[in-house]
SEGU-417935 format. One record per residue: x, y, z of N, C-alpha, C in turn; residue in one letter. Coordinates in steps of 0.1 Angstrom, whole numbers, padded with zeros to 4 digits, always signed. Last residue first. Example, Ala and Ser with C-alpha at 12.3 -4.5 7.8 and 13.67 -1.06 7.14 Angstrom:
// residues 2
+0128-0022+0071+0137-0011+0071+0129+0000+0079s+0132-0057+0078+0123-0045+0078+0132-0033+0078a
//
This chain:
// residues 444
-0491+0148-0159-0499+0136-0167-0515+0139-0163x-0480+0164-0152-0486+0172-0160-0493+0160-0167x-0446+0152-0142-0457+0162-0143-0465+0165-0151x-0458+0114-0148-0444+0128-0144-0454+0139-0144x-0453+0081-0134-0457+0092-0139-0449+0103-0140x-0433+0054-0137-0432+0059-0122-0441+0075-0121x-0446+0039-0158-0443+0034-0148-0441+0042-0133x-0447+0061-0177-0458+0053-0172-0458+0044-0160x-0421+0070-0185-0436+0079-0175-0442+0067-0174x-0410+0043-0189-0408+0047-0179-0416+0058-0170x-0425+0043-0216-0426+0029-0203-0420+0037-0191x-0413+0065-0226-0422+0065-0228-0429+0055-0214x-0383+0061-0227-0389+0067-0219-0403+0068-0221x-0364+0041-0235-0380+0034-0231-0382+0045-0220x-0337+0042-0239-0345+0048-0252-0358+0041-0248x-0314+0043-0223-0328+0030-0228-0332+0028-0234x-0287+0064-0235-0301+0062-0230-0307+0046-0230x-0264+0071-0243-0263+0054-0233-0281+0055-0230x-0262+0098-0252-0264+0082-0262-0265+0067-0257x-0280+0108-0224-0271+0107-0237-0273+0094-0248x-0289+0108-0196-0277+0096-0202-0274+0097-0215x-0311+0123-0192-0300+0129-0196-0285+0121-0196x-0339+0126-0210-0329+0121-0203-0319+0124-0204x-0362+0157-0204-0349+0150-0216-0341+0136-0205x-0386+0151-0180-0379+0161-0191-0367+0151-0201x-0397+0133-0161-0396+0148-0160-0397+0154-0174x-0383+0108-0163-0401+0109-0162-0408+0125-0162x-0356+0112-0166-0367+0117-0178-0380+0108-0179x-0350+0110-0139-0355+0121-0147-0358+0121-0159x-0366+0084-0120-0354+0090-0131-0363+0100-0135x-0382+0095-0091-0380+0088-0102-0370+0092-0111x-0410+0114-0072-0400+0107-0076-0394+0096-0088x-0438+0118-0072-0429+0125-0084-0417+0118-0086x-0446+0109-0049-0451+0106-0063-0442+0108-0073x-0432+0122-0022-0426+0114-0032-0434+0109-0044x-0452+0142-0012-0434+0145-0013-0430+0133-0022x-0476+0131-0017-0472+0143-0023-0459+0143-0023x-0475+0103+0000-0477+0107-0014-0468+0118-0023x-0457+0089+0022-0462+0111+0021-0465+0112+0004x-0457+0070+0026-0458+0071+0040-0464+0089+0036x-0467+0055+0003-0477+0049+0012-0474+0060+0030x-0441+0061-0007-0456+0067-0015-0466+0065-0005x-0420+0042+0004-0422+0057+0005-0435+0066+0000x-0430+0018-0009-0430+0019+0006-0431+0035+0012x-0416+0024-0034-0433+0019-0031-0435+0021-0017x-0391+0029-0033-0400+0041-0036-0413+0039-0031x-0382+0004-0023-0383+0018-0011-0394+0028-0015x-0384-0007-0045-0393-0015-0036-0393-0001-0024x-0364+0008-0061-0379+0008-0061-0388-0001-0057x-0339+0004-0046-0347+0016-0046-0362+0015-0049x-0337-0024-0050-0341-0019-0039-0346-0003-0038x-0333-0024-0080-0347-0031-0072-0345-0028-0059x-0312-0006-0081-0321-0003-0086-0337-0010-0083x-0289-0024-0069-0299-0012-0063-0310-0007-0069x-0292-0046-0087-0294-0046-0078-0298-0038-0072x-0284-0033-0114-0296-0039-0114-0299-0039-0095x-0270+0001-0114-0268-0015-0111-0282-0019-0109x-0290+0019-0140-0288+0021-0125-0280+0004-0125x-0307+0027-0164-0287+0022-0165-0284+0018-0153x-0330+0032-0154-0327+0016-0159-0313+0012-0165x-0334+0049-0123-0328+0050-0137-0325+0033-0144x-0332+0047-0098-0344+0040-0104-0343+0037-0119x-0310+0058-0090-0310+0045-0086-0322+0043-0094x-0316+0088-0093-0300+0081-0104-0305+0067-0100x-0339+0099-0081-0336+0102-0095-0323+0093-0101x-0334+0089-0054-0343+0075-0067-0342+0083-0078x-0313+0104-0045-0309+0088-0046-0322+0084-0061x-0335+0124-0044-0316+0127-0052-0316+0111-0057x-0352+0115-0026-0358+0117-0041-0344+0121-0047x-0334+0112-0002-0345+0104-0015-0344+0102-0027x-0328+0137+0005-0319+0129-0002-0326+0116-0006x-0354+0147+0007-0345+0156+0000-0335+0143-0006x-0369+0131+0029-0373+0125+0018-0363+0137+0007x-0336+0115+0048-0347+0128+0047-0354+0127+0034x-0327+0088+0066-0326+0095+0056-0335+0106+0054x-0306+0060+0077-0315+0070+0082-0320+0082+0076x-0307+0027+0079-0301+0037+0073-0317+0051+0073x-0290-0002+0084-0302+0008+0085-0300+0020+0085x-0283-0033+0068-0279-0023+0079-0296-0017+0078x-0267-0066+0060-0277-0058+0067-0271-0045+0070x-0254-0084+0033-0248-0074+0044-0260-0066+0052x-0239-0114+0020-0251-0104+0018-0247-0095+0035x-0217-0121-0012-0221-0119+0005-0233-0107+0005x-0207-0111-0028-0217-0117-0034-0227-0122-0021x-0182-0109-0028-0187-0093-0033-0205-0099-0033x-0171-0125+0002-0172-0122-0014-0183-0108-0017x-0146-0127+0024-0157-0120+0022-0163-0123+0004x-0120-0131+0027-0125-0138+0021-0144-0135+0018x-0111-0109+0048-0108-0110+0036-0118-0120+0027x-0125-0122+0073-0126-0112+0063-0125-0109+0052x-0102-0139+0074-0116-0144+0070-0126-0136+0063x-0085-0122+0088-0077-0130+0078-0092-0136+0068x-0095-0116+0111-0093-0108+0105-0086-0117+0087x-0099-0143+0125-0112-0137+0118-0108-0126+0108x-0085-0170+0134-0082-0158+0122-0093-0152+0120x-0091-0190+0149-0093-0179+0157-0080-0164+0147x-0098-0211+0135-0085-0210+0141-0081-0201+0147x-0120-0206+0129-0124-0216+0142-0106-0219+0145x-0118-0191+0109-0123-0186+0120-0120-0195+0131x-0110-0209+0093-0096-0200+0095-0104-0193+0109x-0129-0226+0087-0117-0234+0093-0107-0221+0097x-0147-0205+0075-0147-0215+0088-0136-0219+0090x-0133-0203+0049-0137-0190+0063-0138-0196+0076x-0135-0226+0037-0121-0224+0042-0120-0212+0053x-0161-0230+0037-0156-0236+0040-0143-0233+0047x-0164-0206+0021-0173-0207+0032-0165-0215+0041x-0154-0216-0006-0146-0205+0002-0155-0202+0017x-0167-0236-0010-0150-0239-0009-0149-0233-0001x-0195-0223-0017-0192-0234-0008-0174-0237-0002x-0186-0210-0038-0190-0207-0028-0187-0212-0019x-0178-0227-0059-0167-0218-0055-0170-0211-0042x-0204-0238-0062-0194-0248-0057-0182-0239-0051x-0216-0221-0075-0222-0225-0061-0211-0230-0055x-0201-0218-0096-0208-0204-0086-0209-0210-0078x-0210-0241-0112-0193-0241-0107-0194-0226-0095x-0236-0239-0113-0232-0251-0107-0218-0246-0101x-0237-0212-0133-0245-0211-0121-0238-0223-0106x-0224-0228-0153-0219-0218-0150-0220-0212-0133x-0245-0246-0161-0227-0249-0155-0222-0243-0150x-0268-0228-0163-0267-0238-0154-0250-0244-0154x-0272-0198-0165-0265-0203-0171-0260-0218-0165x-0291-0182-0150-0293-0186-0164-0285-0197-0166x-0277-0173-0132-0280-0180-0128-0291-0188-0139x-0262-0152-0144-0253-0164-0136-0265-0177-0135x-0281-0131-0148-0273-0139-0158-0269-0154-0151x-0289-0128-0121-0298-0135-0128-0292-0141-0145x-0263-0132-0093-0270-0124-0107-0278-0133-0114x-0270-0143-0064-0266-0150-0077-0273-0136-0088x-0263-0135-0029-0271-0130-0043-0264-0134-0052x-0265-0166-0003-0255-0149-0010-0265-0146-0022x-0273-0169+0031-0273-0170+0019-0268-0159+0010x-0255-0178+0061-0263-0171+0051-0265-0173+0037x-0235-0195+0071-0249-0197+0065-0257-0190+0059x-0218-0171+0084-0213-0180+0070-0226-0189+0064x-0234-0138+0088-0233-0154+0095-0224-0162+0081x-0216-0111+0096-0216-0117+0088-0220-0132+0089x-0194-0105+0115-0209-0106+0119-0216-0115+0110x-0172-0089+0103-0171-0104+0113-0186-0107+0114x-0183-0068+0098-0182-0082+0085-0181-0094+0091x-0207-0057+0115-0193-0052+0110-0196-0066+0105x-0239-0039+0095-0235-0049+0104-0215-0052+0101x-0245-0007+0100-0247-0017+0093-0240-0029+0096x-0262+0025+0103-0255+0016+0109-0256-0002+0101x-0258+0058+0089-0264+0047+0089-0256+0038+0102x-0262+0091+0083-0266+0078+0092-0271+0067+0087x-0252+0103+0057-0244+0104+0071-0249+0093+0082x-0242+0090+0029-0251+0089+0036-0246+0090+0048x-0229+0086+0003-0225+0096+0015-0232+0096+0025x-0231+0073-0021-0243+0081-0020-0242+0093-0006x-0216+0048-0018-0211+0061-0031-0224+0075-0022x-0226+0032-0008-0218+0039+0000-0215+0055-0007x-0242+0019-0027-0251+0025-0013-0240+0034-0012x-0221+0003-0041-0227+0014-0048-0232+0023-0036x-0214-0013-0017-0205-0005-0026-0212+0003-0029x-0237-0024-0016-0233-0019-0008-0223-0012-0012x-0234-0041-0042-0243-0032-0037-0246-0021-0029x-0211-0059-0036-0214-0058-0044-0224-0040-0042x-0228-0073-0013-0212-0061-0007-0208-0054-0021x-0262-0074-0012-0243-0077-0016-0240-0066-0013x-0283-0061+0018-0282-0062+0000-0263-0069+0002x-0313-0047+0030-0306-0060+0036-0299-0062+0017x-0328-0024+0054-0319-0030+0038-0312-0044+0041x-0347-0005+0072-0338-0019+0069-0336-0021+0058x-0351+0028+0071-0352+0017+0065-0341+0010+0070x-0367+0058+0088-0354+0049+0089-0359+0034+0084x-0371+0089+0075-0376+0077+0076-0364+0071+0083x-0384+0126+0076-0373+0116+0076-0381+0102+0080x-0392+0156+0063-0398+0139+0066-0384+0132+0065x-0376+0177+0066-0386+0174+0078-0394+0161+0073x-0373+0183+0036-0361+0174+0050-0363+0172+0063x-0388+0193+0026-0390+0182+0029-0381+0172+0035x-0376+0221+0023-0388+0219+0029-0391+0204+0034x-0362+0219+0000-0354+0220+0013-0366+0217+0024x-0373+0227-0023-0370+0209-0017-0363+0212-0008x-0383+0240-0042-0380+0245-0031-0380+0230-0025x-0395+0242-0067-0380+0244-0069-0374+0241-0052x-0418+0252-0071-0413+0263-0071-0396+0255-0070x-0430+0228-0062-0437+0231-0073-0423+0243-0078x-0428+0227-0033-0424+0217-0040-0420+0221-0057x-0450+0247-0027-0436+0252-0026-0426+0235-0031x-0472+0230-0034-0468+0244-0040-0455+0248-0043x-0472+0209-0018-0470+0207-0037-0466+0221-0038x-0476+0221+0004-0461+0212+0000-0459+0209-0014x-0501+0236+0007-0483+0242+0008-0470+0236-0001x-0517+0214+0003-0513+0225-0005-0503+0234-0008x-0510+0198+0021-0505+0191+0012-0509+0204+0002x-0515+0215+0047-0500+0209+0041-0501+0203+0028x-0544+0214+0046-0535+0227+0040-0522+0224+0038x-0552+0188+0046-0552+0195+0034-0545+0206+0038x-0542+0189+0076-0538+0180+0067-0537+0185+0053x-0558+0209+0090-0542+0209+0087-0535+0204+0078x-0579+0216+0095-0578+0215+0086-0562+0214+0079x-0586+0213+0125-0588+0201+0112-0582+0197+0102x-0558+0239+0125-0569+0235+0134-0571+0216+0125x-0548+0262+0119-0553+0250+0110-0561+0240+0113x-0538+0271+0145-0551+0281+0132-0555+0269+0122x-0521+0248+0153-0534+0251+0156-0545+0260+0154x-0501+0258+0133-0504+0242+0131-0523+0245+0142x-0490+0283+0138-0495+0279+0129-0505+0264+0127x-0487+0279+0168-0496+0287+0167-0502+0287+0151x-0463+0266+0162-0473+0257+0166-0482+0267+0167x-0446+0284+0143-0450+0269+0139-0459+0265+0146x-0455+0316+0153-0445+0306+0155-0454+0292+0150x-0454+0340+0129-0465+0334+0138-0453+0324+0145x-0450+0353+0106-0441+0359+0116-0448+0353+0127x-0436+0331+0080-0448+0340+0086-0440+0344+0098x-0417+0319+0062-0420+0333+0056-0433+0341+0066x-0404+0300+0076-0398+0309+0070-0402+0325+0062x-0430+0287+0080-0421+0291+0093-0413+0302+0085x-0435+0271+0059-0446+0284+0068-0437+0291+0073x-0419+0251+0053-0423+0260+0046-0426+0272+0051x-0426+0232+0078-0410+0239+0075-0410+0252+0064x-0453+0226+0076-0446+0238+0087-0434+0247+0086x-0451+0211+0056-0456+0225+0052-0452+0235+0065x-0431+0192+0065-0429+0199+0056-0438+0212+0052x-0455+0183+0090-0438+0189+0091-0431+0193+0077x-0477+0172+0070-0475+0189+0078-0462+0192+0081x-0458+0152+0055-0462+0166+0050-0468+0177+0062x-0458+0135+0076-0445+0144+0074-0446+0153+0062x-0470+0126+0108-0471+0136+0092-0463+0143+0085x-0451+0104+0114-0468+0099+0117-0472+0113+0103x-0421+0095+0105-0427+0107+0110-0446+0103+0109x-0415+0062+0104-0414+0075+0103-0421+0083+0110x-0394+0028+0108-0407+0040+0113-0401+0051+0107x-0387+0011+0089-0389+0009+0106-0399+0012+0107x-0397-0004+0059-0399+0007+0065-0402+0006+0081x-0373-0027+0043-0390-0024+0050-0384-0010+0056x-0361-0051+0020-0366-0033+0021-0377-0034+0033x-0367-0078+0022-0352-0069+0023-0353-0053+0020x-0381-0099+0032-0385-0087+0034-0370-0080+0033x-0363-0123+0022-0379-0119+0014-0385-0106+0018x-0342-0118+0044-0343-0119+0029-0356-0119+0014x-0352-0096+0068-0348-0106+0062-0348-0107+0046x-0351-0075+0095-0350-0075+0082-0344-0087+0077x-0349-0074+0122-0363-0073+0115-0363-0071+0098x-0325-0080+0130-0336-0092+0132-0349-0086+0124x-0315-0053+0132-0311-0062+0121-0322-0074+0120x-0325-0047+0160-0328-0040+0148-0326-0048+0136x-0311-0067+0174-0325-0062+0176-0325-0058+0167x-0283-0058+0166-0284-0072+0168-0302-0071+0165x-0278-0032+0178-0283-0032+0165-0284-0046+0159x-0266-0033+0208-0281-0033+0204-0290-0034+0186x-0250-0053+0203-0262-0064+0210-0274-0054+0206x-0229-0036+0192-0234-0052+0183-0250-0058+0191x-0227-0023+0210-0231-0016+0202-0239-0030+0194x-0213-0034+0231-0229-0029+0234-0237-0024+0222x-0192-0042+0217-0198-0053+0225-0215-0048+0224x-0182-0018+0213-0182-0027+0202-0193-0035+0208x-0182+0016+0214-0184+0000+0227-0188-0009+0219x-0161+0037+0199-0179+0029+0202-0174+0015+0206x-0130+0056+0216-0140+0048+0201-0150+0039+0211x-0111+0073+0213-0121+0069+0221-0136+0068+0211x-0091+0070+0202-0084+0060+0212-0103+0059+0219x-0088+0097+0191-0098+0082+0180-0093+0072+0189x-0078+0113+0207-0090+0116+0206-0098+0104+0195x-0048+0106+0203-0056+0101+0220-0071+0104+0217x-0041+0109+0179-0040+0093+0185-0049+0089+0196x-0046+0139+0177-0055+0123+0167-0053+0111+0172x-0027+0141+0194-0039+0143+0200-0047+0134+0188x+0000+0133+0182-0002+0131+0196-0022+0133+0202x-0006+0147+0155-0005+0131+0156-0010+0129+0171x+0004+0175+0169-0008+0171+0160-0016+0156+0162x+0026+0168+0179+0020+0172+0186+0005+0169+0181x+0043+0160+0158+0043+0154+0164+0029+0156+0176x+0035+0159+0117+0036+0170+0132+0033+0162+0146x+0032+0146+0095+0047+0143+0102+0044+0161+0108x+0016+0133+0079+0010+0150+0084+0022+0151+0093x+0031+0114+0069+0022+0125+0057+0023+0137+0065x+0031+0098+0093+0042+0100+0087+0040+0113+0074x+0002+0093+0091+0005+0100+0104+0021+0107+0097x-0004+0080+0069-0006+0090+0069-0005+0100+0081x+0010+0055+0081+0014+0063+0066+0012+0076+0067x-0003+0046+0101+0009+0047+0104+0015+0058+0093x-0027+0038+0093-0025+0052+0097-0012+0055+0101x-0022+0017+0069-0021+0030+0066-0024+0042+0076x-0013-0002+0092-0004+0006+0081-0007+0016+0077x-0034-0004+0103-0028-0001+0114-0016+0005+0103x-0046-0020+0082-0058-0007+0083-0044-0001+0093x-0034-0044+0077-0033-0035+0068-0042-0018+0073x-0036-0056+0101-0023-0051+0099-0026-0041+0090x-0069-0045+0118-0057-0055+0114-0048-0047+0110x-0091-0028+0124-0084-0037+0134-0079-0049+0131x-0117-0016+0118-0116-0028+0113-0105-0030+0122x-0114+0007+0138-0126-0003+0140-0123-0015+0132x-0096+0021+0127-0092+0017+0139-0102+0004+0140x-0112+0039+0105-0103+0027+0101-0098+0018+0113x-0128+0052+0121-0132+0045+0116-0125+0036+0112x-0111+0069+0136-0115+0062+0146-0122+0049+0138x-0097+0083+0115-0092+0075+0121-0099+0066+0135x-0122+0099+0108-0117+0091+0100-0108+0082+0106x-0126+0112+0134-0132+0104+0128-0130+0095+0118x-0099+0131+0130-0104+0120+0141-0112+0107+0135x-0106+0146+0107-0096+0136+0108-0096+0126+0122x-0121+0166+0099-0133+0150+0098-0116+0136+0099x-0106+0188+0100-0118+0185+0110-0124+0170+0114x-0097+0189+0073-0089+0185+0089-0096+0177+0100x-0118+0175+0049-0114+0185+0058-0104+0182+0071x-0106+0153+0017-0111+0157+0036-0105+0166+0041x-0100+0133-0003-0102+0146-0004-0108+0151+0011x-0085+0103-0019-0094+0112-0008-0091+0126-0012x-0091+0081-0039-0086+0091-0042-0094+0098-0031x-0080+0043-0041-0090+0055-0034-0083+0064-0033x-0080+0012-0059-0073+0026-0054-0078+0037-0050x-0078-0024-0046-0083-0012-0050-0072+0004-0052x-0078-0057-0048-0070-0048-0043-0078-0033-0054x-0093-0085-0029-0091-0077-0044-0086-0063-0038x-0106-0094-0003-0091-0091-0007-0084-0087-0020x-0127-0099-0009-0127-0085-0006-0111-0085-0006x-0136-0117-0042-0135-0113-0027-0129-0098-0022x-0160-0120-0069-0142-0121-0061-0145-0114-0048x-0181-0129-0076-0178-0137-0070-0163-0134-0069x-0197-0104-0087-0199-0108-0079-0190-0124-0074x-0185-0097-0113-0175-0094-0103-0180-0099-0087x-0198-0108-0128-0190-0114-0129-0185-0111-0116x-0218-0083-0132-0226-0093-0125-0212-0104-0121x-0201-0063-0145-0210-0060-0131-0212-0073-0126x-0195-0079-0171-0182-0075-0156-0190-0071-0146x-0217-0100-0179-0213-0086-0181-0204-0085-0166x-0224-0128-0198-0220-0125-0184-0215-0112-0181x-0232-0144-0216-0231-0135-0217-0238-0127-0197x-0206-0157-0224-0214-0166-0216-0228-0157-0211x-0192-0137-0241-0191-0152-0248-0205-0159-0238x-0205-0105-0246-0196-0115-0239-0200-0129-0242x-0223-0089-0257-0207-0088-0263-0197-0097-0257x-0244-0098-0247-0246-0100-0264-0229-0096-0268x-0256-0078-0230-0246-0097-0229-0241-0100-0241x-0234-0044-0232-0245-0053-0237-0239-0067-0235x-0213-0032-0231-0225-0025-0225-0231-0032-0221x-0181-0024-0231-0187-0037-0232-0205-0037-0224x-0167-0005-0256-0175-0005-0245-0183-0015-0244x-0143-0022-0272-0148-0008-0276-0154-0013-0261x-0144-0053-0295-0135-0040-0284-0145-0027-0283x-0147-0089-0304-0151-0077-0301-0142-0066-0290x-0128-0109-0311-0132-0100-0321-0135-0083-0315x-0150-0131-0297-0136-0130-0304-0138-0118-0312x-0167-0119-0266-0164-0123-0278-0153-0123-0287x-0151-0115-0234-0159-0108-0242-0155-0116-0259x-0158-0131-0201-0146-0133-0216-0154-0125-0227x-0162-0139-0176-0169-0122-0184-0160-0124-0194x-0161-0164-0169-0171-0165-0173-0175-0147-0176x-0131-0159-0167-0129-0170-0174-0147-0169-0180x-0123-0143-0144-0117-0140-0160-0124-0147-0165x-0137-0157-0125-0143-0144-0129-0138-0138-0142x-0117-0178-0123-0134-0179-0127-0139-0171-0129x-0100-0163-0117-0099-0171-0127-0111-0177-0132x-0107-0154-0091-0099-0147-0099-0102-0151-0115x-0109-0179-0077-0122-0169-0081-0117-0162-0085x-0083-0186-0075-0090-0198-0079-0106-0191-0082x-0071-0170-0060-0066-0177-0079-0076-0177-0083x-0080-0180-0035-0086-0167-0044-0080-0163-0053x-0069-0201-0031-0092-0202-0035-0088-0187-0040x-0046-0198-0030-0048-0213-0038-0062-0208-0040x-0038-0180-0013-0038-0176-0026-0044-0187-0035x-0050-0203+0010-0049-0190+0006-0053-0182-0002x-0028-0220+0011-0044-0225+0008-0052-0211+0006x-0005-0207+0012-0009-0215+0002-0024-0214-0001x-0012-0198+0043-0009-0190+0031-0009-0196+0018x-0013-0220+0058-0027-0214+0057-0023-0205+0044x+0011-0229+0068+0009-0234+0059-0005-0231+0054x+0029-0191+0070+0025-0206+0076+0014-0210+0065x+0038-0172+0059+0046-0181+0064+0041-0191+0071x+0011-0154+0065+0020-0154+0055+0033-0163+0065x-0011-0148+0083-0007-0161+0075+0002-0166+0071x-0008-0124+0091-0010-0129+0100-0012-0146+0097x-0011-0106+0068+0003-0106+0078+0001-0118+0081x-0032-0115+0042-0027-0108+0055-0014-0115+0061x-0026-0106+0006-0030-0112+0021-0020-0112+0031x-0044-0091-0019-0039-0085+0001-0042-0102+0004x-0040-0090-0054-0049-0091-0040-0040-0088-0028x-0033-0090-0075-0042-0082-0077-0052-0086-0063x-0010-0106-0084-0005-0098-0076-0018-0092-0072x-0021-0126-0102-0015-0131-0089-0012-0116-0083x-0056-0105-0115-0036-0112-0116-0034-0119-0104x-0071-0084-0130-0072-0095-0122-0061-0105-0126x-0079-0052-0138-0075-0063-0148-0065-0077-0137x-0105-0030-0133-0094-0037-0130-0089-0052-0137x-0130-0021-0140-0118-0019-0148-0102-0024-0145x-0148-0030-0123-0149-0033-0137-0136-0029-0150x-0141-0018-0100-0137-0030-0097-0137-0036-0113x-0131+0014-0102-0144+0007-0103-0139-0006-0105x-0115+0036-0074-0118+0024-0083-0128+0015-0089x-0137+0057-0056-0127+0044-0057-0124+0039-0069x-0127+0093-0042-0133+0082-0056-0126+0071-0054x-0147+0114-0020-0132+0103-0020-0138+0099-0039x-0154+0126+0009-0149+0132-0005-0144+0121-0010x-0167+0120+0030-0174+0127+0024-0170+0127+0011x-0156+0091+0049-0155+0104+0043-0166+0107+0033x-0163+0062+0059-0154+0074+0069-0151+0088+0062x-0164+0048+0040-0172+0051+0052-0170+0064+0060x-0144+0043+0024-0154+0051+0021-0165+0054+0029x-0127+0029+0043-0124+0043+0037-0134+0050+0032x-0142+0007+0045-0139+0015+0057-0136+0029+0054x-0138-0001+0018-0151-0001+0024-0152+0011+0038x-0110-0007+0020-0119+0008+0014-0133+0009+0016x-0104-0031+0034-0103-0014+0040-0113-0007+0031x-0117-0048+0015-0122-0044+0026-0118-0035+0033x-0103-0042-0012-0115-0038-0010-0122-0040+0005x-0065-0031+0001-0078-0042-0002-0092-0033-0005x-0043-0007-0019-0052-0015-0008-0066-0024-0008x-0035+0005-0042-0037-0011-0036-0035-0012-0022x-0036+0040-0028-0035+0027-0034-0022+0015-0033x-0047+0067-0019-0045+0052-0012-0045+0043-0024x-0039+0100-0022-0044+0088-0027-0037+0074-0020x-0049+0131-0011-0042+0118-0009-0047+0108-0016x-0057+0162+0008-0059+0150-0002-0049+0140-0006x-0067+0184+0032-0060+0173+0030-0069+0166+0019x-0067+0218+0044-0077+0208+0034-0064+0199+0035x-0081+0237+0077-0072+0229+0064-0079+0219+0058x-0099+0247+0090-0088+0257+0079-0083+0246+0070x-0105+0229+0104-0115+0233+0100-0107+0244+0086x-0090+0229+0133-0085+0221+0122-0099+0220+0107x-0105+0238+0147-0092+0249+0149-0089+0242+0130x-0123+0222+0154-0130+0238+0150-0117+0242+0146x-0109+0200+0165-0117+0200+0154-0126+0214+0145x-0100+0207+0186-0090+0207+0173-0100+0208+0165x-0127+0213+0201-0119+0227+0201-0107+0222+0191x-0137+0187+0204-0141+0194+0197-0134+0208+0195x-0111+0176+0222-0115+0170+0208-0123+0181+0197x-0094+0205+0236-0105+0191+0234-0105+0184+0224x-0060+0213+0237-0073+0215+0234-0081+0203+0238x-0035+0236+0251-0039+0223+0260-0056+0222+0249x-0007+0255+0244-0023+0256+0244-0031+0236+0247x+0017+0257+0232+0013+0260+0244+0000+0263+0245x+0019+0241+0210+0026+0237+0218+0028+0247+0232x-0009+0242+0193-0005+0229+0205+0005+0229+0214x+0008+0264+0178-0001+0265+0186-0002+0257+0197x+0025+0246+0162+0027+0259+0168+0019+0263+0179x+0004+0235+0148+0012+0224+0157+0019+0236+0166x-0012+0252+0137-0018+0245+0144-0007+0241+0153x+0011+0263+0117+0001+0274+0123-0003+0260+0141x+0014+0244+0098+0026+0246+0107+0021+0253+0119x-0013+0242+0085-0010+0228+0094+0005+0230+0106x-0011+0262+0075-0019+0263+0083-0020+0247+0093x+0009+0252+0058+0010+0268+0064+0002+0268+0077x+0000+0232+0043+0012+0229+0051+0011+0246+0062x-0026+0218+0035-0025+0233+0035-0012+0234+0047x-0017+0192+0009-0021+0199+0026-0020+0213+0027x-0014+0160-0008-0018+0180-0006-0024+0186+0002x+0003+0134-0023-0003+0142-0007-0003+0157-0014x+0004+0113-0039-0005+0125-0042-0006+0135-0035x+0003+0085-0016+0009+0094-0029+0001+0103-0031x+0007+0058+0003+0001+0066+0000+0009+0077-0011x+0002+0024-0009+0012+0036-0008+0002+0049-0007x+0010-0013+0002+0001-0001+0001+0009+0011+0000x
//
């Protein structure tokens, strides 16, 4: 792993270091002073296990897409804890077999070149996007990172939660790049104030039990009167009266008045009012899909820890693979083989190594708290026919449930082609009429 392309506001870092020579700061004060410092760098050749944590701890990053990576003998991480013992060769053999299988099932037809956009361009009809479901989190990637320095402590806390040799190496390299003794000392001190894992896991488990494979998108709770709250948000900005008096004046007509106000103000394009409509959803998805989910930088999520994903849980197999009996059988055999090896590692108290052999098709549970403005923005992207199929299915289910909570807020949610010109250009699916019938559009 390497940290490269580093750029930071050195003059401000220098001033902060000097200030710390004579002042004692608590965590909140450190974060406040760090707001004037910007920090950017590239993390190269880290595992996708580590990159999941990196992406969770940041709001500005770009990760190398797995579909553009050529897999080979140097394209995966071997954990330090098995290097030099009898498990190293077995680990490498398993990973290389997965990579060979991935390359086999995503072969393109002879003579084909260019963008691999359709299944007909592939020998087995399996696109790279589907083939990658068999790859493990041990495979490497690159992440380009930019953050405000006030987030460095939370970043350290997130990476420390992984607690393996690779995460420790990353943090050591970042400390070397920062290079200031007093700053590093405070980062270390404050980042040790981490969450209580056992207590958090115990609480989360009760929530995760509500989600299962048959109900992989569930509405856990929402505000009872989201439309009224949105309307009050709109009126509060322009009225001399207090929100409580406004609602009292509306009396039994509150809901009807709120519908009209919300619809009118949203029609102006003022969507900030629907931030008052919040929901908590339970979701269950593959790790492939979770990577897509992470890209929306949602601030309020809890997810299963990777080590708590049960070995016996089913996986998600793309339809293109299910349609080929020979490939499907081999796919399922690979999964069984990897799960057996992971079980062996866990029994030997090598959980951190076992985590590297989680596959992209393995399923994780999470709970996400969002507001309607966030959801409408995400639905615009993820209900598009060009969105990755699994996350598109999840968000279509979520949209149906959202419409039941507050129709006026969500009835016009959906892909942008339902309300105007398709923004995909030459990559358009060409099904605008069908999409408008499915989702509805203004003026219908």
